[in-house]
C-alpha positions in Angstrom: 114.7 -40.9 -50.7 117.1 -40.2 -53.2 115.8 -36.4 -53.5 115.7 -35.8 -49.8 118.6 -34.6 -48.1 119.2 -35.6 -44.6 120.3 -32.8 -42.2 120.5 -32.8 -38.4 118.7 -30.1 -36.2 121.8 -28.2 -36.0 122.6 -28.1 -39.5 122.1 -24.8 -41.5 121.4 -24.7 -45.1 124.0 -23.7 -47.4 124.1 -20.0 -48.3 123.6 -20.8 -52.0 120.5 -22.3 -51.0 118.8 -19.6 -49.2 116.8 -18.3 -52.1 115.1 -21.9 -52.9 112.1 -22.9 -51.6 112.3 -25.9 -49.1 110.2 -28.8 -47.4 111.4 -30.1 -44.1 110.0 -33.2 -42.9 110.8 -33.9 -39.2 109.3 -36.3 -36.7 108.2 -35.8 -33.0 111.4 -34.5 -30.8 113.4 -33.9 -34.0 114.1 -30.3 -33.0 111.9 -28.6 -35.4 111.4 -25.3 -33.4 115.3 -25.3 -32.9 116.2 -25.9 -36.4 113.7 -23.1 -37.8 114.8 -20.5 -35.2 118.4 -21.2 -36.4 117.5 -21.0 -40.1 115.7 -17.8 -39.6 118.7 -16.2 -37.7 120.8 -17.5 -40.8 118.6 -15.9 -43.2 119.1 -12.3 -41.2 122.4 -13.0 -41.4 123.3 -13.6 -44.8 120.0 -13.0 -46.9 120.8 -10.3 -49.8 117.1 -9.3 -50.4 116.3 -8.3 -47.1 115.9 -4.6 -46.8 115.2 -2.1 -43.8 111.6 -2.3 -44.8 110.8 -6.0 -45.3 110.3 -8.9 -42.8 110.7 -12.5 -42.5 107.4 -14.1 -41.6 107.2 -17.0 -39.3 103.8 -18.8 -39.0 103.0 -21.1 -36.3 99.8 -23.4 -35.9 99.1 -22.2 -32.4 99.7 -18.8 -30.3 101.7 -21.2 -27.8 103.9 -21.9 -30.7 104.4 -18.3 -31.8 105.4 -17.5 -27.9 108.0 -20.1 -28.1 109.5 -19.0 -31.4 109.4 -15.3 -30.3 111.3 -16.1 -27.0 114.0 -18.2 -28.7 114.6 -15.5 -31.1 115.6 -13.0 -28.8 117.1 -9.7 -30.3 115.8 -10.6 -33.8 112.2 -10.2 -32.9 111.8 -6.8 -34.7 112.9 -8.0 -38.1 110.8 -11.3 -37.7 106.8 -11.3 -37.8 105.7 -14.5 -35.7 102.2 -15.4 -35.6 99.5 -17.9 -36.6 98.1 -17.7 -40.3 95.0 -16.4 -38.8 96.6 -13.5 -37.6 99.1 -13.0 -40.0 96.1 -13.0 -42.8 94.0 -10.7 -40.9 96.9 -8.3 -40.1 98.2 -8.2 -43.9 95.2 -8.9 -46.1 91.9 -8.9 -44.3 92.1 -5.4 -42.4 93.6 -3.5 -44.7 91.7 -4.7 -47.9 88.6 -6.5 -46.9 86.8 -3.1 -47.7 87.4 -4.2 -51.5 85.0 -7.0 -51.3 81.0 -6.2 -52.1 77.7 -8.8 -52.0 75.7 -9.1 -55.2 73.9 -5.9 -54.7 77.1 -3.7 -54.6 76.9 -3.4 -50.8 80.1 -3.8 -48.8 80.5 -7.5 -47.6 81.6 -6.3 -44.0 81.1 -3.2 -41.8 84.4 -2.1 -41.9 83.7 0.9 -39.7 83.0 -1.6 -36.9 85.7 -4.3 -37.7 88.1 -5.0 -34.8 89.7 -8.3 -35.0 88.3 -12.0 -35.4 86.2 -14.0 -32.7 85.1 -17.5 -32.1 82.0 -18.4 -33.5 79.5 -18.2 -30.5 75.7 -18.8 -31.9 74.0 -16.5 -29.3 70.0 -16.9 -28.9 69.7 -13.3 -30.7 71.7 -14.3 -33.6 69.7 -17.8 -33.9 66.5 -16.1 -33.7 67.7 -13.5 -36.3 68.7 -16.3 -38.6 65.4 -18.0 -38.3 63.6 -15.1 -39.3 65.6 -14.4 -42.1 65.5 -17.9 -43.2 61.7 -18.4 -42.1 63.4 -21.7 -40.3 61.2 -21.4 -37.1 60.3 -25.1 -37.7 64.1 -25.7 -36.1 62.7 -26.0 -32.6 65.9 -27.7 -31.0 68.1 -24.5 -30.6 70.8 -26.4 -28.6 71.3 -28.8 -31.5 71.1 -25.7 -33.7 73.7 -23.8 -31.7 76.1 -26.6 -32.0 75.5 -26.8 -35.8 76.2 -23.1 -36.5 79.3 -23.0 -34.2 80.8 -25.8 -36.3 80.5 -24.2 -40.1 83.8 -24.2 -42.0 84.8 -22.9 -45.3 85.4 -25.6 -47.9 87.6 -24.9 -50.7 86.1 -27.1 -54.1 87.5 -26.7 -57.4 88.8 -23.2 -56.9 85.3 -22.4 -55.2 84.6 -21.6 -51.5 81.5 -23.1 -49.6 80.1 -22.8 -46.4 79.3 -26.0 -44.7 79.2 -27.9 -41.3 82.2 -30.0 -40.0 79.4 -32.7 -39.6 76.2 -32.7 -41.6 73.4 -33.7 -39.2 69.8 -33.0 -38.9 67.8 -30.8 -36.3 65.1 -32.9 -35.3 63.8 -34.3 -38.4 65.1 -31.4 -40.9 68.2 -30.9 -42.6 69.4 -27.3 -42.7 69.6 -25.8 -46.5 73.3 -25.0 -47.4 72.3 -22.2 -49.3 70.8 -20.6 -45.9 74.1 -21.0 -44.3 76.0 -17.4 -45.5 73.1 -15.6 -44.1 74.0 -16.7 -40.5 77.5 -15.3 -41.2 76.3 -11.8 -42.7 74.4 -11.1 -39.6 77.6 -10.7 -38.0 79.5 -9.0 -40.9 77.1 -6.5 -40.8 78.0 -5.7 -37.3 81.6 -5.7 -38.2 82.4 -9.2 -36.6 84.4 -11.9 -38.6 85.1 -15.6 -37.2 88.3 -17.1 -37.2 87.2 -19.3 -40.1 86.2 -16.3 -41.9 90.1 -14.8 -42.0 90.5 -17.6 -44.7 87.5 -17.1 -46.4 88.0 -13.1 -46.9 91.8 -13.6 -47.7 91.1 -15.9 -50.3 88.9 -13.8 -52.1 90.9 -10.8 -51.8 93.8 -12.4 -53.2 92.2 -14.0 -56.0 90.2 -11.0 -57.1 92.8 -8.4 -56.6 96.0 -10.4 -57.0 98.6 -7.2 -57.1 98.2 -7.3 -53.3 100.3 -10.7 -53.4 103.4 -8.8 -55.1 103.0 -6.2 -52.1 103.2 -9.1 -49.7 105.8 -10.8 -51.3 107.9 -7.5 -51.3 107.1 -7.0 -47.3 108.0 -10.6 -46.9 110.5 -12.1 -49.0 110.9 -15.0 -46.6 107.8 -16.9 -45.3 108.2 -20.0 -43.2 105.7 -22.2 -41.7 106.0 -24.6 -39.2 103.4 -27.5 -38.4 102.2 -27.6 -42.2 101.1 -30.9 -41.8 97.8 -29.3 -40.1 97.3 -26.8 -43.1 93.9 -26.7 -45.1 93.6 -26.3 -48.8 92.5 -22.8 -48.4 95.9 -21.9 -46.5 97.9 -24.0 -48.9 96.7 -22.0 -52.1 97.5 -18.9 -50.5 101.0 -20.0 -49.8 101.7 -21.2 -53.2 100.2 -17.9 -54.6 102.9 -16.2 -52.6 105.7 -18.4 -53.6 104.8 -17.8 -57.1 104.6 -14.0 -56.4 108.3 -13.9 -55.2 108.5 -15.0 -51.9 110.7 -17.9 -50.5 108.3 -20.3 -48.6 109.7 -22.9 -46.5 107.3 -25.6 -44.9 108.3 -27.6 -41.9 106.2 -30.6 -40.7 105.7 -34.3 -40.3 102.5 -36.2 -42.1 102.4 -38.9 -39.3 101.3 -36.0 -37.0 98.4 -34.8 -39.1 95.4 -34.7 -37.0 93.1 -31.7 -37.8 91.3 -33.3 -40.4 88.1 -32.2 -38.6 89.1 -28.5 -38.9 89.5 -28.8 -42.7 93.3 -29.9 -42.5 94.6 -32.2 -45.2 97.7 -34.3 -44.7 98.2 -35.0 -48.3 98.6 -31.1 -48.9 102.0 -31.5 -47.0 103.0 -34.5 -49.0 102.1 -33.0 -52.1 103.5 -29.5 -51.4 106.0 -28.2 -54.1 107.0 -24.9 -55.6 109.7 -24.5 -58.5 113.2 -25.3 -57.7 112.1 -26.6 -54.0 114.5 -28.6 -51.8 113.1 -31.6 -49.7 115.2 -32.1 -46.2 114.5 -34.8 -43.7 115.4 -34.7 -39.9 115.9 -38.3 -38.8 117.0 -37.7 -34.8 114.7 -37.8 -31.9 116.0 -35.7 -29.4 112.9 -35.9 -26.9 112.4 -39.2 -26.3 114.1 -42.6 -24.6 115.4 -45.2 -26.9 112.5 -47.6 -26.0 109.8 -44.8 -26.6 111.5 -44.3 -30.1 111.3 -48.0 -30.9 107.4 -48.0 -30.3 107.0 -44.8 -32.2 108.7 -46.5 -35.2 106.6 -49.3 -34.8 103.9 -47.1 -35.1 104.5 -45.4 -38.0 106.2 -48.6 -40.0 105.6 -48.4 -43.7 106.2 -44.4 -43.4 109.4 -42.9 -45.2 110.8 -41.6 -42.1 112.5 -44.1 -39.2 113.6 -42.0 -36.3 117.1 -42.5 -34.5 117.2 -41.7 -30.6 119.9 -39.3 -29.4 119.0 -39.9 -25.8 120.5 -43.7 -25.3 120.8 -43.5 -21.7 117.0 -43.0 -20.9 115.5 -46.5 -21.6 112.6 -46.8 -19.1 110.2 -49.6 -20.2 106.5 -48.7 -21.5 104.0 -50.0 -19.4 100.1 -50.7 -19.7 97.7 -50.4 -17.2 94.5 -52.0 -17.1 91.4 -50.3 -15.8 90.0 -52.9 -13.5 88.8 -50.3 -11.1 88.0 -47.3 -12.9 90.3 -44.7 -14.6 90.9 -43.1 -11.2 92.9 -46.2 -9.8 94.8 -46.2 -13.4 95.9 -42.6 -12.6 96.9 -43.3 -9.2 98.8 -46.3 -10.3 100.8 -44.0 -12.9 101.6 -41.6 -10.6 102.8 -44.4 -8.0 105.1 -45.7 -10.8 106.8 -42.6 -12.1 107.4 -41.3 -8.6 109.0 -44.8 -7.7 111.2 -44.2 -10.5 112.2 -41.1 -9.6 110.5 -39.2 -12.2 108.6 -36.5 -10.3 108.9 -33.5 -12.6 105.9 -32.4 -15.2 103.4 -35.3 -16.5 100.2 -35.0 -18.7 97.4 -37.4 -18.9 96.1 -37.4 -22.3 93.1 -38.7 -24.1 90.8 -38.4 -27.2 88.2 -35.8 -26.5 86.9 -32.8 -24.1 84.1 -35.3 -22.6 86.8 -37.9 -21.3 88.9 -34.7 -20.2 85.8 -33.8 -18.0 85.4 -37.4 -16.8 89.0 -37.6 -15.6 88.9 -34.1 -14.1 85.8 -35.4 -12.3 84.0 -31.9 -13.2 80.3 -31.8 -12.7 77.3 -30.4 -14.9 79.3 -30.4 -18.4 76.7 -28.9 -19.8 76.7 -25.7 -17.9 77.9 -23.2 -20.8 75.0 -24.5 -22.9 72.5 -23.9 -20.2 74.2 -20.4 -19.3 73.3 -19.6 -23.3 70.0 -20.9 -22.9 69.1 -18.8 -19.7 70.7 -15.6 -21.2 69.5 -12.9 -23.5 72.0 -10.0 -23.2 75.6 -11.6 -24.4 76.6 -12.1 -20.8 77.5 -15.8 -21.8 80.1 -14.6 -24.4 81.3 -11.8 -21.8 81.6 -14.1 -18.9 83.6 -16.8 -21.1 85.9 -14.4 -22.3 86.7 -13.1 -18.6 87.0 -16.5 -17.3 89.4 -17.6 -20.2 91.3 -14.6 -19.5 91.5 -16.1 -16.0 92.7 -19.5 -17.1 95.5 -17.6 -19.1 96.8 -16.3 -16.1 97.1 -19.5 -14.7 99.5 -20.4 -17.6 101.3 -17.2 -17.1 100.3 -16.2 -20.4 99.3 -12.6 -19.2 99.8 -10.4 -22.5 97.4 -12.8 -24.1 95.1 -12.8 -21.3 95.1 -9.1 -21.5 94.3 -9.1 -25.1 91.4 -11.6 -24.5 89.9 -9.1 -22.0 90.2 -6.0 -24.5 88.2 -8.3 -26.9 85.8 -8.9 -24.3 84.9 -5.0 -23.9 83.3 -4.6 -27.3 82.8 -1.1 -28.6 81.4 0.2 -31.6 83.3 2.6 -34.0 82.3 5.4 -31.9 83.7 3.7 -28.7 80.2 3.1 -27.4 80.1 0.0 -25.3 77.9 -2.9 -26.2 76.2 -5.8 -24.5 76.2 -6.4 -21.6 77.3 -3.0 -20.7 74.3 -0.2 -20.3 73.7 2.1 -23.2 75.5 5.2 -24.0 78.7 4.8 -22.7 81.9 5.7 -24.5 85.4 4.7 -23.7 88.7 5.4 -25.8 91.0 2.4 -27.1 93.5 3.7 -24.4 91.1 3.5 -21.6 89.9 0.0 -22.8 93.5 -1.4 -22.7 94.2 0.1 -19.2 90.3 -1.1 -17.8 91.5 -4.8 -19.2 94.8 -4.5 -17.2 93.2 -3.3 -14.1 90.2 -6.0 -14.9 92.9 -8.7 -15.2 94.5 -7.7 -11.6 91.1 -7.7 -10.4 90.2 -11.4 -11.4 93.6 -12.5 -10.0 92.9 -11.1 -6.8 88.7 -12.0 -6.5 88.8 -15.5 -8.0 91.9 -16.9 -6.4 90.2 -17.8 -3.2 86.5 -17.3 -4.4 86.2 -20.1 -7.0 83.0 -21.3 -5.1 81.0 -18.3 -5.1 78.0 -18.5 -7.5 77.9 -16.9 -10.9 75.3 -14.0 -9.2 77.9 -13.3 -6.6 80.8 -13.0 -9.0 78.7 -11.1 -11.3 77.7 -8.4 -8.6 81.3 -7.9 -7.7 82.2 -7.6 -11.3 79.5 -4.8 -11.7 81.2 -3.1 -8.4 84.3 -3.1 -10.1 82.9 -1.5 -13.3 81.1 1.0 -11.2 84.5 2.1 -9.6 85.7 2.8 -13.1 82.7 4.8 -14.0 81.0 2.2 -15.8 78.0 -0.1 -15.5 77.0 -3.4 -16.7 73.4 -4.7 -17.2 72.3 -6.1 -13.6 71.0 -9.6 -13.3 67.7 -9.3 -11.2 65.0 -11.6 -12.7 63.9 -14.3 -14.8 66.0 -17.6 -16.0 69.4 -15.9 -16.0 68.8 -14.9 -12.2 67.7 -18.4 -11.5 70.6 -19.9 -13.3 73.4 -17.6 -12.0 72.3 -18.2 -8.5 72.7 -21.9 -8.8 75.9 -22.3 -10.5 79.2 -21.8 -9.1 82.5 -20.0 -10.7 84.4 -23.2 -10.0 81.9 -25.3 -12.3 82.3 -22.6 -15.1 85.6 -22.7 -14.9 86.3 -26.6 -14.7 84.0 -26.7 -18.1 85.7 -24.0 -20.0 88.0 -25.7 -22.5 90.5 -23.6 -24.1 91.8 -23.9 -27.7 95.3 -24.0 -26.3 96.6 -24.9 -22.9 100.4 -24.8 -21.5 100.1 -26.2 -18.0 97.0 -28.2 -17.5 97.8 -31.8 -16.1 94.7 -33.5 -18.0 93.9 -32.6 -21.7 93.1 -33.7 -25.1 95.7 -34.9 -27.4 95.1 -32.3 -29.7 95.7 -29.6 -26.9 99.3 -31.5 -26.4 100.4 -30.8 -29.9 103.9 -29.2 -29.5 104.3 -30.1 -26.1 106.5 -32.7 -24.1 106.3 -34.1 -20.6 108.8 -36.1 -18.7 105.9 -39.0 -18.0 102.9 -39.4 -20.0 99.7 -41.5 -19.5 97.3 -42.3 -22.4 94.1 -43.0 -21.6 92.5 -45.2 -23.8 88.6 -46.1 -22.9 88.2 -48.9 -25.5 90.0 -52.1 -26.4 89.7 -51.3 -30.1 92.2 -48.2 -29.6 94.6 -50.6 -28.2 94.4 -52.8 -31.3 95.3 -49.4 -33.2 98.7 -49.8 -31.2 99.1 -53.3 -32.2 98.3 -53.1 -36.0 98.8 -49.3 -36.7 98.0 -47.8 -40.0 99.9 -44.3 -39.9 98.9 -43.9 -43.6 95.2 -44.4 -43.3 93.0 -42.0 -44.4 91.4 -42.0 -41.0 93.3 -40.1 -38.2 93.0 -42.5 -35.5 96.4 -43.7 -35.6 97.9 -40.7 -36.1 96.1 -39.1 -33.1 97.4 -41.8 -30.7 101.0 -41.4 -32.1 101.0 -37.8 -31.3 100.1 -38.6 -27.8 102.7 -41.5 -27.4 105.3 -38.9 -28.7 104.9 -36.3 -26.0 106.6 -38.6 -23.3 110.0 -38.0 -22.8 111.3 -40.5 -20.4 108.2 -42.6 -19.0 105.1 -43.6 -21.1 102.3 -45.6 -20.0 98.8 -46.7 -21.5 95.7 -47.0 -19.4 93.1 -49.3 -21.1 90.3 -51.6 -20.4 91.2 -55.0 -19.2 92.7 -57.3 -22.0 92.4 -60.9 -23.1 95.7 -62.9 -23.0 96.2 -62.6 -26.8 96.3 -58.7 -26.7 98.7 -58.9 -23.6 101.0 -61.2 -25.5 101.1 -58.7 -28.3 101.8 -55.6 -26.3 104.6 -57.8 -24.4 106.0 -58.7 -27.9 106.3 -54.9 -28.5 108.2 -54.4 -25.0 105.1 -52.9 -23.7 105.1 -54.4 -20.0 102.1 -54.9 -17.8 102.0 -52.6 -14.6 100.1 -54.5 -11.7 
């Protein structure tokens, strides 16, 4: 602690230190976003090395986080580029420089003429078949398992070299997939100018390592680079940020090791703990401005043994913490939670949090959770990807994220470099970029009107109405006329597809995974724990464990402002006494 400077979320860094790298350690509810925005304003006002051609880069972990920072910056937005790390690197490194990369035969690694953004990795039937042909892997019969496998590939940095590996290594039937065959799957997409989100880091790392002069250009353009939620960085990102710091950019990272919960995506908590650059200053914010005092006490118990102990600033908010035993199933526990918060006069926003998407679907009481997999298996014309993108845009409008929804629709209307529309549109149809934007806006309006009262229509009916919409615009999509896709589309409703569509980020959903609640706060929170072993993590926590389990629960607990409840299976007397000793009361 001797080398750490304590500050408040309202405290500015002295002008004499604006040119030094820094790391800020701040727990949940500390006001990290507020502090970061005020620091950006301080740099804009007082930094001497900002010119009319340079900007501050502010990198957030999510697009929702980026939107929040932008809204708080107000009039200063033009001088600050706020984005996720993937968007920042795509715009500044991949898009302008990926043409420099060649394969072993001197051929360009990516079809740059067709390159148009970065996309979610969706292993379509067509791509799976092509990959099997290239790798002679027709013995892999379980396409469902193979699709899951290929869609969770990620790039790993090992001893300065990048390797493509699955997040979880498992067999397809009785076979393991050869690691050396995996890049061939990626190359199928790159040849068409399609790169996935994870590929942005791969290309950025290679470009900056092989053409290091680009780092000097980036540091001149962005003399200040600030990164929020840096505990969720991965080694590839960390290395790139260090390169930029050593090339002249002032680097500032903000985060909390106790909230590092993205190890499954390659994030390294230790990278934040160990992160250092020459002449770096370390700051710490102790206050918790979000949670009531009893919640802060419980959070301090969860992160005991950590260097940070939070101090509550909302001493007047001291509702008790409760546990609710699921003797009659989860829905009764949810009903008890709702009755409790209403009885306490807490009728504003609330959220029910749990560990995984399958439990979310259970709590939402959705049917046919395999519906999107079934869609993929029945389709051969990229309709699954197209409809998923369209319904994603619809759900984004429910979160009032209209501009993000329009961008999603623009991306769904795929064209080649000549403007010719791709599957599932019919061939020989050309639109301009301006027409695509206009079409996306009109399509969003159509979705808002058509789906608002028609979620129970079949996919077949919706697809036909979608076809009519495009015909009015002078464009045709491929009809659904026969085969498996017709049978499937007639048997499934749009509501079922929407209910089983899990967005990577959510703003207003009342039941969501803990990972989707990162950065959010709610007046009342119910943490749903399906197993007693999860309750034991609260009683005997290990916040510094290599495993993320305690930290995931910590993130969930720290979303609550006033009321915190924990739903769990029936407990024995010993466990009940342990919870009560931590001032967690039983709700009957």
